[in-house]
C-alpha positions in Angstrom: 101.3 75.6 42.2 98.8 75.6 45.0 99.9 72.8 47.1 103.5 74.6 47.3 101.6 77.6 48.3 99.4 75.8 51.0 102.7 74.2 52.4 104.8 77.5 52.4 102.0 78.8 54.3 102.1 76.0 56.7 105.4 76.2 57.4 105.0 80.0 57.7 102.3 79.6 60.2 104.6 77.0 62.5 107.4 79.4 62.4 105.5 82.2 63.4 103.9 80.0 66.2 107.8 79.0 67.2 108.8 83.0 66.9 105.5 84.1 69.6 106.7 81.1 71.7 110.3 82.5 71.6 109.2 85.8 72.3 107.0 85.0 75.2 110.1 82.8 77.0 112.0 85.5 76.3 109.7 88.2 77.9 109.7 85.6 81.0 113.4 85.5 81.5 114.8 88.8 80.6 113.8 90.2 84.0 115.5 88.1 85.6 118.7 88.4 83.8 118.6 92.1 84.5 118.0 91.4 88.2 120.5 88.8 88.2 123.3 91.5 86.3 122.4 93.8 89.1 122.8 91.5 91.7 126.5 90.6 90.4 126.9 94.4 89.8 126.5 95.1 93.8 129.1 92.3 94.6 131.7 93.6 92.3 131.2 96.6 93.9 131.1 95.8 97.1 134.4 93.5 96.0 135.8 96.5 94.7 134.7 99.0 97.9 136.3 96.2 100.3 139.8 95.7 98.7 139.6 99.5 98.3 139.2 99.7 102.6 141.5 96.9 102.8 144.2 99.0 101.0 143.6 102.3 103.2 143.7 100.3 106.5 147.0 98.5 105.1 148.2 102.0 104.6 147.0 103.6 107.7 148.7 100.3 109.7 152.0 100.5 107.6 
């Protein structure tokens, strides 16, 4: 039983370390995802504004 508990604790420690490493990576990557998402939103909004302006100009010319 002691050997099983010892092995279980080692596995638990290993998994805890891996989770900590994963959280650290997410902490580093998350701000980049937020910035990328903001840039994509700006690009989409610019495209929609351009299309709206194009439609208005086309309407005035017609």
